[in-house]
OpenMM code with the backbone's topology and positions (N, CA, C; nanometers):
from openmm import Vec3, app, unit

residues = "MET ILE VAL ASN PHE PHE ARG VAL PHE ASN ALA ILE VAL LEU TRP ALA ILE VAL ILE LEU PHE LEU PRO LYS LYS SER PHE LYS ARG TYR LEU PRO VAL THR LEU PHE SER SER SER ILE LEU LEU ILE GLN SER LEU LEU ASN ILE LEU PHE LYS TRP TRP LYS VAL LYS GLY GLY THR LYS PHE LEU ILE PHE ASP ASP LEU ALA PHE ILE PHE GLY PRO PHE PHE THR ILE ASN LEU TRP VAL PHE HIS PHE THR TYR GLY LYS PHE SER LEU TYR THR LEU THR ASN LEU VAL ILE ASP THR ILE PHE GLY PHE ILE LEU ASN PRO PHE PHE GLN LYS LEU GLY HIS TYR LYS LEU LYS ASN MET ASN SER PHE GLY LEU PHE LEU PHE TYR TYR LEU PHE SER PHE ILE ASN TYR GLY PHE GLN LYS TYR TYR GLU LYS PRO ARG THR PRO GLU GLU LEU ILE SER ILE SER GLU PHE GLU ARG ARG".split()
positions = [
    Vec3(0.0822, -0.1201, 0.0000),
    Vec3(0.0000, 0.0000, 0.0000),
    Vec3(0.0867, 0.1268, 0.0000),
    Vec3(0.1878, 0.1305, 0.0864),
    Vec3(0.2763, 0.2463, 0.0941),
    Vec3(0.3536, 0.2622, -0.0366),
    Vec3(0.3950, 0.1496, -0.0950),
    Vec3(0.4709, 0.1547, -0.2204),
    Vec3(0.3839, 0.2120, -0.3319),
    Vec3(0.2573, 0.1715, -0.3395),
    Vec3(0.1671, 0.2248, -0.4421),
    Vec3(0.1457, 0.3745, -0.4234),
    Vec3(0.1284, 0.4184, -0.3002),
    Vec3(0.1133, 0.5609, -0.2720),
    Vec3(0.2379, 0.6358, -0.3176),
    Vec3(0.3564, 0.5800, -0.2873),
    Vec3(0.4831, 0.6417, -0.3264),
    Vec3(0.4924, 0.6551, -0.4779),
    Vec3(0.4542, 0.5515, -0.5511),
    Vec3(0.4601, 0.5547, -0.6983),
    Vec3(0.3737, 0.6670, -0.7542),
    Vec3(0.2502, 0.6729, -0.7098),
    Vec3(0.1560, 0.7722, -0.7613),
    Vec3(0.1978, 0.9129, -0.7192),
    Vec3(0.2322, 0.9299, -0.5926),
    Vec3(0.2743, 1.0601, -0.5417),
    Vec3(0.3978, 1.1096, -0.6159),
    Vec3(0.4939, 1.0204, -0.6345),
    Vec3(0.6182, 1.0537, -0.7045),
    Vec3(0.5884, 1.1036, -0.8458),
    Vec3(0.5045, 1.0307, -0.9180),
    Vec3(0.4710, 1.0691, -1.0560),
    Vec3(0.3989, 1.2041, -1.0589),
    Vec3(0.3058, 1.2264, -0.9692),
    Vec3(0.2298, 1.3513, -0.9663),
    Vec3(0.3212, 1.4701, -0.9366),
    Vec3(0.4062, 1.4555, -0.8374),
    Vec3(0.4968, 1.5650, -0.8002),
    Vec3(0.5933, 1.5956, -0.9147),
    Vec3(0.6528, 1.4924, -0.9735),
    Vec3(0.7481, 1.5152, -1.0817),
    Vec3(0.6810, 1.5779, -1.2036),
    Vec3(0.5620, 1.5334, -1.2380),
    Vec3(0.4902, 1.5930, -1.3521),
    Vec3(0.4475, 1.7358, -1.3219),
    Vec3(0.4097, 1.7636, -1.1985),
    Vec3(0.3719, 1.9002, -1.1618),
    Vec3(0.4915, 1.9938, -1.1785),
    Vec3(0.6098, 1.9474, -1.1398),
    Vec3(0.7304, 2.0290, -1.1551),
    Vec3(0.7590, 2.0546, -1.3032),
    Vec3(0.7433, 1.9523, -1.3864),
    Vec3(0.7641, 1.9690, -1.5311),
    Vec3(0.6647, 2.0699, -1.5868),
    Vec3(0.5383, 2.0529, -1.5547),
    Vec3(0.4332, 2.1409, -1.6082),
    Vec3(0.4529, 2.2846, -1.5635),
    Vec3(0.4910, 2.3029, -1.4392),
    Vec3(0.5045, 2.4381, -1.3857),
    Vec3(0.6343, 2.5077, -1.4269),
    Vec3(0.7436, 2.4335, -1.4406),
    Vec3(0.8731, 2.4989, -1.4547),
    Vec3(0.9496, 2.4717, -1.5841),
    Vec3(0.9262, 2.3602, -1.6500),
    Vec3(0.9996, 2.3328, -1.7739),
    Vec3(0.9413, 2.4165, -1.8865),
    Vec3(1.0244, 2.4942, -1.9552),
    Vec3(0.9715, 2.5751, -2.0658),
    Vec3(0.9060, 2.4861, -2.1723),
    Vec3(0.7929, 2.5341, -2.2256),
    Vec3(0.7198, 2.4573, -2.3271),
    Vec3(0.8073, 2.4252, -2.4476),
    Vec3(0.8944, 2.5171, -2.4831),
    Vec3(0.9845, 2.4955, -2.5967),
    Vec3(1.0751, 2.3746, -2.5711),
    Vec3(1.1270, 2.3616, -2.4500),
    Vec3(1.2110, 2.2467, -2.4143),
    Vec3(1.1293, 2.1188, -2.4128),
    Vec3(1.0077, 2.1270, -2.3612),
    Vec3(0.9212, 2.0086, -2.3591),
    Vec3(0.8998, 1.9576, -2.5013),
    Vec3(0.8656, 2.0470, -2.5936),
    Vec3(0.8426, 2.0067, -2.7330),
    Vec3(0.9710, 1.9564, -2.7980),
    Vec3(1.0809, 2.0215, -2.7682),
    Vec3(1.2081, 1.9853, -2.8305),
    Vec3(1.2557, 1.8466, -2.7868),
    Vec3(1.2409, 1.8144, -2.6588),
    Vec3(1.2946, 1.6892, -2.6060),
    Vec3(1.1892, 1.5801, -2.5871),
    Vec3(1.0661, 1.6078, -2.6232),
    Vec3(0.9621, 1.5055, -2.6136),
    Vec3(0.9924, 1.3851, -2.7032),
    Vec3(1.0374, 1.4031, -2.8287),
    Vec3(1.0649, 1.2845, -2.9118),
    Vec3(1.1697, 1.1903, -2.8516),
    Vec3(1.2805, 1.2433, -2.7996),
    Vec3(1.3827, 1.1558, -2.7427),
    Vec3(1.3309, 1.0902, -2.6149),
    Vec3(1.2497, 1.1610, -2.5402),
    Vec3(1.1946, 1.1032, -2.4179),
    Vec3(1.0950, 0.9924, -2.4508),
    Vec3(1.0147, 1.0108, -2.5541),
    Vec3(0.9231, 0.9047, -2.5978),
    Vec3(1.0011, 0.7849, -2.6531),
    Vec3(1.1080, 0.8125, -2.7276),
    Vec3(1.1947, 0.7056, -2.7774),
    Vec3(1.2514, 0.6256, -2.6597),
    Vec3(1.3050, 0.6960, -2.5609),
    Vec3(1.3628, 0.6307, -2.4427),
    Vec3(1.2581, 0.5478, -2.3693),
    Vec3(1.1420, 0.6052, -2.3526),
    Vec3(1.0345, 0.5347, -2.2827),
    Vec3(0.9937, 0.4090, -2.3584),
    Vec3(0.9928, 0.4163, -2.4904),
    Vec3(0.9588, 0.2991, -2.5718),
    Vec3(1.0607, 0.1874, -2.5525),
    Vec3(1.1886, 0.2239, -2.5471),
    Vec3(1.2935, 0.1237, -2.5239),
    Vec3(1.2747, 0.0598, -2.3862),
    Vec3(1.2416, 0.1396, -2.2871),
    Vec3(1.2203, 0.0839, -2.1533),
    Vec3(1.0961, -0.0044, -2.1488),
    Vec3(0.9946, 0.0298, -2.2265),
    Vec3(0.8769, -0.0580, -2.2345),
    Vec3(0.9154, -0.1933, -2.2937),
    Vec3(1.0010, -0.1920, -2.3950),
    Vec3(1.0497, -0.3168, -2.4540),
    Vec3(1.1314, -0.3946, -2.3502),
    Vec3(1.2156, -0.3241, -2.2751),
    Vec3(1.2932, -0.3891, -2.1695),
    Vec3(1.1988, -0.4535, -2.0670),
    Vec3(1.0913, -0.3849, -2.0338),
    Vec3(0.9951, -0.4392, -1.9375),
    Vec3(0.9286, -0.5658, -1.9904),
    Vec3(0.8973, -0.5662, -2.1198),
    Vec3(0.8395, -0.6870, -2.1796),
    Vec3(0.9415, -0.8012, -2.1802),
    Vec3(1.0667, -0.7689, -2.2107),
    Vec3(1.1714, -0.8707, -2.2090),
    Vec3(1.1954, -0.9231, -2.0677),
    Vec3(1.1708, -0.8399, -1.9677),
    Vec3(1.1861, -0.8820, -1.8289),
    Vec3(1.0952, -1.0006, -1.7974),
    Vec3(0.9788, -1.0037, -1.8579),
    Vec3(0.8869, -1.1158, -1.8334),
    Vec3(0.9528, -1.2468, -1.8773),
    Vec3(1.0301, -1.2435, -1.9866),
    Vec3(1.1006, -1.3631, -2.0347),
    Vec3(1.2281, -1.3932, -1.9559),
    Vec3(1.3081, -1.2884, -1.9314),
    Vec3(1.4400, -1.3091, -1.8726),
    Vec3(1.4423, -1.2950, -1.7198),
    Vec3(1.3328, -1.2473, -1.6613),
    Vec3(1.3207, -1.2354, -1.5151),
    Vec3(1.4376, -1.1589, -1.4519),
    Vec3(1.4614, -1.0365, -1.5041),
    Vec3(1.5680, -0.9531, -1.4511),
    Vec3(1.5310, -0.8983, -1.3134),
    Vec3(1.4022, -0.8695, -1.2922),
    Vec3(1.3553, -0.8224, -1.1623),
    Vec3(1.2151, -0.8758, -1.1394),
    Vec3(1.1731, -0.8701, -1.0142),
    Vec3(1.0430, -0.9235, -0.9754),
    Vec3(0.9741, -0.8216, -0.8854),
    Vec3(0.8432, -0.8140, -0.9005),
    Vec3(0.7619, -0.7255, -0.8173),
    Vec3(0.6584, -0.8123, -0.7457),
    Vec3(0.6388, -0.7875, -0.6163),
    Vec3(0.5371, -0.8630, -0.5428),
    Vec3(0.4000, -0.8392, -0.6044),
    Vec3(0.3218, -0.9461, -0.6152),
    Vec3(0.1861, -0.9327, -0.6662),
    Vec3(0.1693, -0.9828, -0.8082),
    Vec3(0.2780, -1.0262, -0.8717),
    Vec3(0.2666, -1.0852, -1.0045),
    Vec3(0.2736, -0.9845, -1.1185),
    Vec3(0.2323, -1.0312, -1.2358),
    Vec3(0.2467, -0.9552, -1.3599),
    Vec3(0.1702, -0.8238, -1.3575),
    Vec3(0.0505, -0.8241, -1.3007),
    Vec3(-0.0295, -0.7006, -1.2952),
    Vec3(0.0464, -0.5898, -1.2218),
    Vec3(0.1042, -0.6225, -1.1083),
    Vec3(0.1789, -0.5231, -1.0315),
    Vec3(0.3117, -0.4890, -1.0993),
    Vec3(0.3700, -0.5870, -1.1676),
    Vec3(0.4928, -0.5623, -1.2424),
    Vec3(0.4686, -0.4582, -1.3507),
    Vec3(0.3617, -0.4742, -1.4242),
    Vec3(0.3275, -0.3791, -1.5313),
    Vec3(0.3002, -0.2408, -1.4730),
    Vec3(0.2215, -0.2346, -1.3660),
    Vec3(0.1918, -0.1065, -1.3018),
    Vec3(0.3200, -0.0394, -1.2527),
    Vec3(0.4073, -0.1171, -1.1909),
    Vec3(0.5326, -0.0640, -1.1389),
    Vec3(0.6206, -0.0097, -1.2516),
    Vec3(0.6333, -0.0879, -1.3590),
    Vec3(0.7158, -0.0443, -1.4723),
    Vec3(0.6607, 0.0826, -1.5361),
    Vec3(0.5302, 0.0872, -1.5581),
    Vec3(0.4696, 0.2059, -1.6192),
    Vec3(0.4845, 0.3284, -1.5292),
    Vec3(0.4682, 0.3085, -1.3987),
    Vec3(0.4832, 0.4200, -1.3044),
    Vec3(0.6265, 0.4739, -1.3071),
    Vec3(0.7255, 0.3853, -1.3183),
    Vec3(0.8648, 0.4297, -1.3248),
    Vec3(0.8949, 0.4984, -1.4582),
    Vec3(0.8526, 0.4353, -1.5678),
    Vec3(0.8857, 0.4871, -1.7009),
    Vec3(0.8219, 0.6234, -1.7248),
    Vec3(0.6932, 0.6359, -1.6939),
    Vec3(0.6234, 0.7613, -1.7231),
    Vec3(0.6200, 0.8575, -1.6048),
    Vec3(0.6866, 0.8211, -1.4971),
    Vec3(0.7026, 0.9094, -1.3813),
    Vec3(0.8433, 0.9634, -1.3787),
    Vec3(0.9280, 0.9085, -1.2898),
    Vec3(1.0620, 0.9629, -1.2738),
    Vec3(1.1488, 0.9564, -1.3994),
    Vec3(1.1476, 0.8443, -1.4710),
    Vec3(1.2353, 0.8339, -1.5881),
    Vec3(1.2003, 0.9398, -1.6926),
    Vec3(1.0731, 0.9510, -1.7261),
    Vec3(1.0274, 1.0443, -1.8292),
    Vec3(1.0610, 1.1882, -1.7917),
    Vec3(1.0256, 1.2272, -1.6709),
    Vec3(1.0428, 1.3663, -1.6302),
    Vec3(1.1906, 1.4020, -1.6101),
    Vec3(1.2680, 1.3118, -1.5506),
    Vec3(1.4102, 1.3402, -1.5306),
    Vec3(1.4818, 1.3481, -1.6649),
    Vec3(1.4424, 1.2633, -1.7592),
    Vec3(1.5020, 1.2669, -1.8923),
    Vec3(1.4797, 1.4037, -1.9579),
    Vec3(1.3594, 1.4581, -1.9455),
    Vec3(1.3310, 1.5915, -2.0001),
    Vec3(1.4224, 1.6969, -1.9374),
    Vec3(1.4363, 1.6931, -1.8051),
    Vec3(1.5187, 1.7919, -1.7356),
    Vec3(1.6666, 1.7780, -1.7715),
    Vec3(1.7159, 1.6550, -1.7798),
    Vec3(1.8573, 1.6356, -1.8140),
    Vec3(1.8860, 1.6934, -1.9522),
    Vec3(1.8002, 1.6654, -2.0489),
    Vec3(1.8223, 1.7217, -2.1826),
    Vec3(1.8096, 1.8736, -2.1805),
    Vec3(1.7137, 1.9253, -2.1065),
    Vec3(1.6945, 2.0708, -2.0987),
    Vec3(1.8221, 2.1401, -2.0497),
    Vec3(1.8837, 2.0861, -1.9460),
    Vec3(2.0003, 2.1521, -1.8861),
    Vec3(2.1338, 2.1160, -1.9500),
    Vec3(2.1425, 2.0030, -2.0199),
    Vec3(2.2745, 1.9577, -2.0638),
    Vec3(2.2902, 1.9377, -2.2135),
    Vec3(2.1819, 1.9361, -2.2903),
    Vec3(2.1968, 1.9036, -2.4320),
    Vec3(2.2818, 2.0096, -2.5031),
    Vec3(2.3735, 1.9619, -2.5852),
    Vec3(2.4671, 2.0499, -2.6546),
    Vec3(2.5987, 2.0629, -2.5801),
    Vec3(2.6015, 2.0112, -2.4576),
    Vec3(2.7235, 2.0098, -2.3758),
    Vec3(2.7493, 1.8635, -2.3405),
    Vec3(2.8094, 1.7907, -2.4330),
    Vec3(2.8196, 1.6456, -2.4208),
    Vec3(2.8886, 1.6006, -2.2924),
    Vec3(2.9975, 1.6669, -2.2552),
    Vec3(3.0680, 1.6248, -2.1330),
    Vec3(2.9802, 1.6454, -2.0096),
    Vec3(2.9044, 1.7540, -2.0049),
    Vec3(2.8120, 1.7768, -1.8933),
    Vec3(2.6999, 1.6722, -1.8946),
    Vec3(2.6511, 1.6403, -2.0141),
    Vec3(2.5470, 1.5378, -2.0278),
    Vec3(2.5967, 1.4028, -1.9754),
    Vec3(2.7174, 1.3622, -2.0172),
    Vec3(2.7684, 1.2321, -1.9735),
    Vec3(2.7969, 1.2312, -1.8234),
    Vec3(2.8504, 1.3405, -1.7707),
    Vec3(2.8768, 1.3489, -1.6270),
    Vec3(2.7455, 1.3452, -1.5483),
    Vec3(2.6457, 1.4195, -1.5935),
    Vec3(2.5153, 1.4209, -1.5264),
    Vec3(2.4545, 1.2812, -1.5251),
    Vec3(2.4592, 1.2132, -1.6392),
    Vec3(2.4053, 1.0773, -1.6455),
    Vec3(2.4859, 0.9804, -1.5606),
    Vec3(2.6173, 0.9987, -1.5564),
    Vec3(2.7003, 0.9137, -1.4712),
    Vec3(2.6586, 0.9275, -1.3251),
    Vec3(2.6380, 1.0505, -1.2805),
    Vec3(2.5982, 1.0747, -1.1414),
    Vec3(2.4581, 1.0180, -1.1148),
    Vec3(2.3627, 1.0496, -1.2018),
    Vec3(2.2242, 1.0035, -1.1815),
    Vec3(2.2170, 0.8510, -1.1844),
    Vec3(2.2834, 0.7893, -1.2817),
    Vec3(2.2775, 0.6439, -1.2941),
    Vec3(2.3519, 0.5744, -1.1804),
    Vec3(2.4585, 0.6360, -1.1311),
    Vec3(2.5284, 0.5813, -1.0143),
    Vec3(2.4386, 0.5875, -0.8913),
    Vec3(2.3735, 0.7008, -0.8707),
    Vec3(2.2812, 0.7138, -0.7565),
    Vec3(2.1683, 0.6124, -0.7678),
    Vec3(2.1113, 0.5997, -0.8882),
    Vec3(2.0019, 0.5048, -0.9061),
    Vec3(2.0494, 0.3608, -0.8863),
    Vec3(2.1597, 0.3246, -0.9505),
    Vec3(2.2058, 0.1859, -0.9469),
    Vec3(2.2568, 0.1395, -0.8122),
    Vec3(2.3262, 0.2283, -0.7407),
    Vec3(2.3954, 0.1831, -0.6207),
    Vec3(2.3398, 0.2384, -0.4893),
    Vec3(2.2534, 0.3382, -0.4959),
    Vec3(2.1940, 0.3931, -0.3728),
    Vec3(2.0432, 0.3708, -0.3717),
    Vec3(1.9734, 0.4222, -0.4736),
    Vec3(1.8274, 0.4091, -0.4759),
    Vec3(1.7817, 0.2656, -0.5011),
    Vec3(1.8510, 0.1946, -0.5890),
    Vec3(1.8127, 0.0572, -0.6191),
    Vec3(1.8113, -0.0304, -0.4930),
    Vec3(1.9191, -0.0346, -0.4125),
    Vec3(1.9126, -0.1139, -0.2891),
    Vec3(1.8037, -0.0635, -0.1923),
    Vec3(1.7865, 0.0689, -0.1874),
    Vec3(1.6825, 0.1257, -0.1009),
    Vec3(1.5433, 0.0792, -0.1447),
    Vec3(1.5145, 0.0875, -0.2748),
    Vec3(1.3836, 0.0446, -0.3251),
    Vec3(1.3625, -0.1052, -0.3044),
    Vec3(1.4691, -0.1827, -0.3166),
    Vec3(1.4561, -0.3267, -0.2921),
    Vec3(1.4269, -0.3542, -0.1448),
    Vec3(1.4924, -0.2776, -0.0588),
    Vec3(1.4696, -0.2943, 0.0850),
    Vec3(1.3254, -0.2579, 0.1227),
    Vec3(1.2704, -0.1566, 0.0536),
    Vec3(1.1302, -0.1179, 0.0767),
    Vec3(1.0316, -0.2226, 0.0241),
    Vec3(1.0802, -0.3115, -0.0616),
    Vec3(0.9924, -0.4111, -0.1210),
    Vec3(0.9303, -0.3637, -0.2514),
    Vec3(0.9854, -0.2574, -0.3069),
    Vec3(0.9348, -0.2011, -0.4326),
    Vec3(0.9518, -0.3029, -0.5451),
    Vec3(1.0688, -0.3659, -0.5506),
    Vec3(1.0991, -0.4714, -0.6472),
    Vec3(1.2210, -0.5461, -0.5949),
    Vec3(1.2562, -0.6547, -0.6627),
    Vec3(1.3755, -0.7319, -0.6272),
    Vec3(1.4463, -0.7726, -0.7552),
    Vec3(1.5737, -0.7352, -0.7684),
    Vec3(1.6520, -0.7784, -0.8835),
    Vec3(1.6754, -0.9288, -0.8737),
    Vec3(1.6600, -0.9979, -0.9858),
    Vec3(1.6798, -1.1430, -0.9898),
    Vec3(1.7994, -1.1795, -1.0768),
    Vec3(1.7854, -1.1681, -1.2066),
    Vec3(1.8915, -1.2059, -1.3004),
    Vec3(1.9665, -1.0832, -1.3513),
    Vec3(1.9772, -0.9843, -1.2668),
    Vec3(2.0522, -0.8629, -1.2943),
    Vec3(2.1008, -0.8122, -1.1590),
    Vec3(2.2162, -0.7465, -1.1584),
    Vec3(2.2645, -0.6886, -1.0335),
    Vec3(2.2712, -0.5365, -1.0461),
    Vec3(2.3117, -0.4698, -0.9402),
    Vec3(2.3172, -0.3233, -0.9394),
    Vec3(2.4099, -0.2695, -1.0481),
    Vec3(2.5234, -0.3358, -1.0691),
    Vec3(2.6157, -0.2893, -1.1727),
    Vec3(2.5537, -0.3037, -1.3115),
    Vec3(2.4845, -0.4133, -1.3369),
    Vec3(2.4173, -0.4335, -1.4659),
    Vec3(2.3108, -0.3280, -1.4892),
    Vec3(2.2365, -0.2944, -1.3853),
    Vec3(2.1334, -0.1910, -1.3944),
    Vec3(2.1977, -0.0552, -1.4260),
    Vec3(2.3026, -0.0218, -1.3515),
    Vec3(2.3758, 0.1019, -1.3763),
    Vec3(2.4276, 0.1064, -1.5195),
    Vec3(2.4930, -0.0009, -1.5618),
    Vec3(2.5543, -0.0060, -1.6947),
    Vec3(2.4494, 0.0092, -1.8046),
    Vec3(2.3358, -0.0581, -1.7889),
    Vec3(2.2293, -0.0469, -1.8891),
    Vec3(2.1861, 0.0985, -1.9057),
    Vec3(2.1545, 0.1651, -1.7949),
    Vec3(2.1048, 0.3023, -1.8029),
    Vec3(2.2119, 0.3996, -1.8510),
    Vec3(2.3354, 0.3789, -1.8079),
    Vec3(2.4413, 0.4710, -1.8500),
    Vec3(2.4706, 0.4562, -1.9992),
    Vec3(2.4822, 0.3343, -2.0471),
    Vec3(2.5057, 0.3136, -2.1903),
    Vec3(2.3853, 0.3592, -2.2720),
    Vec3(2.2687, 0.3394, -2.2179),
    Vec3(2.1457, 0.3818, -2.2843),
    Vec3(2.1421, 0.5343, -2.3014),
    Vec3(2.2018, 0.6088, -2.2096),
    Vec3(2.2029, 0.7549, -2.2204),
    Vec3(2.2769, 0.8005, -2.3463),
    Vec3(2.3779, 0.7251, -2.3887),
    Vec3(2.4504, 0.7597, -2.5117),
    Vec3(2.3629, 0.7380, -2.6350),
    Vec3(2.2831, 0.6330, -2.6326),
    Vec3(2.1891, 0.6080, -2.7427),
    Vec3(2.0880, 0.7222, -2.7493),
    Vec3(2.0396, 0.7660, -2.6345),
    Vec3(1.9442, 0.8775, -2.6306),
    Vec3(2.0054, 1.0046, -2.6889),
    Vec3(2.1287, 1.0332, -2.6519),
    Vec3(2.1955, 1.1534, -2.7025),
    Vec3(2.2109, 1.1446, -2.8535),
    Vec3(2.2503, 1.0275, -2.9017),
    Vec3(2.2633, 1.0063, -3.0453),
    Vec3(2.1307, 1.0242, -3.1172),
    Vec3(2.0235, 0.9747, -3.0568),
    Vec3(1.8906, 0.9922, -3.1155),
    Vec3(1.8581, 1.1410, -3.1281),
    Vec3(1.8827, 1.2176, -3.0232),
    Vec3(1.8513, 1.3605, -3.0256),
    Vec3(1.9367, 1.4326, -3.1287),
    Vec3(2.0647, 1.3971, -3.1385),
    Vec3(2.1526, 1.4583, -3.2392),
    Vec3(2.1002, 1.4281, -3.3794),
    Vec3(2.0613, 1.3039, -3.4034),
    Vec3(2.0082, 1.2662, -3.5343),
    Vec3(1.8774, 1.3393, -3.5615),
    Vec3(1.7924, 1.3467, -3.4612),
    Vec3(1.6616, 1.4108, -3.4752),
    Vec3(1.6769, 1.5587, -3.5101),
    Vec3(1.7781, 1.6238, -3.4547),
    Vec3(1.7991, 1.7663, -3.4778),
    Vec3(1.9031, 1.7950, -3.5851),
    Vec3(1.9458, 1.6935, -3.6583),
    Vec3(2.0509, 1.7164, -3.7584),
    Vec3(2.0069, 1.8221, -3.8584),
    Vec3(2.1033, 1.8998, -3.9086),
    Vec3(2.0693, 2.0002, -4.0102),
    Vec3(2.0105, 1.9316, -4.1339),
    Vec3(1.9110, 1.9921, -4.1908),
    Vec3(1.8421, 1.9349, -4.3062),
    Vec3(1.8824, 2.0092, -4.4335),
    Vec3(1.8801, 1.9372, -4.5451),
    Vec3(1.9046, 1.9996, -4.6746),
    Vec3(1.7796, 2.0783, -4.7143),
    Vec3(1.7921, 2.1747, -4.8036),
    Vec3(1.6743, 2.2511, -4.8471),
    Vec3(1.5633, 2.1604, -4.9033),
    Vec3(1.6007, 2.0531, -4.9730),
    Vec3(1.5003, 1.9619, -5.0280),
    Vec3(1.4225, 1.8918, -4.9173),
    Vec3(1.4942, 1.8497, -4.8118),
    Vec3(1.4272, 1.7844, -4.6989),
    Vec3(1.3325, 1.8823, -4.6294),
    Vec3(1.3747, 2.0062, -4.6129),
    Vec3(1.2897, 2.1059, -4.5479),
    Vec3(1.1627, 2.1314, -4.6282),
    Vec3(1.1741, 2.1353, -4.7588),
    Vec3(1.0554, 2.1558, -4.8431),
    Vec3(0.9600, 2.0388, -4.8286),
    Vec3(1.0120, 1.9156, -4.8322),
    Vec3(0.9231, 1.7996, -4.8202),
    Vec3(0.8607, 1.7916, -4.6813),
    Vec3(0.9333, 1.8327, -4.5778),
    Vec3(0.8780, 1.8347, -4.4430),
    Vec3(0.7664, 1.9372, -4.4337),
    Vec3(0.7885, 2.0569, -4.4882),
    Vec3(0.6842, 2.1612, -4.4803),
    Vec3(0.5619, 2.1218, -4.5614),
    Vec3(0.5813, 2.0527, -4.6742),
    Vec3(0.4658, 2.0045, -4.7531),
    Vec3(0.3889, 1.9006, -4.6724),
    Vec3(0.4592, 1.8111, -4.6024),
    Vec3(0.3958, 1.7101, -4.5200),
    Vec3(0.3148, 1.7756, -4.4078),
    Vec3(0.3718, 1.8796, -4.3448),
    Vec3(0.3049, 1.9458, -4.2329),
    Vec3(0.1800, 2.0201, -4.2779),
    Vec3(0.1736, 2.0668, -4.4034),
    Vec3(0.0555, 2.1384, -4.4530),
    Vec3(-0.0631, 2.0470, -4.4727),
    Vec3(-0.0393, 1.9190, -4.4903),
    Vec3(-0.1477, 1.8231, -4.5174),
    Vec3(-0.2277, 1.7916, -4.3971),
] * unit.nanometer
topology = app.Topology()
chain = topology.addChain("A")
for resn in residues:
    res = topology.addResidue(resn, chain)
    for name in ("N", "CA", "C"):
        topology.addAtom(name, app.Element.getBySymbol(name[0]), res)
């Protein structure tokens, strides 16, 4: 019961902070990479059912709820903020992700397991850290590709598409 309250409260507070303080321009700019990241984590969650990387008390229903609460709560909102403050400054981006992923993997992860939020099974804290840290580079690459300079021909075809 306390864990469910924490999940919902956490998501509400983090989304309220995004809505109130993140500039709309940043939200629109970094929404595609955040949706891309969230999609990858959804795939990871589905693969978890096969590979049993972690377990949540209460079975598959609670596992799905827990994963969705994490992906569209803290992960989604923190990803927006990290890109807002660090994008275009690669060394700051990598350092920020190193710190966040270290805190998550080695401090918050054991704490959440102790609370009974979930239990790692076929993955350890280092594997969790490594996955998220390496994944941050894929996210940065996605954003760079998404914002790559376009040729005049590409811009014309994009504007024609948007008019339809």
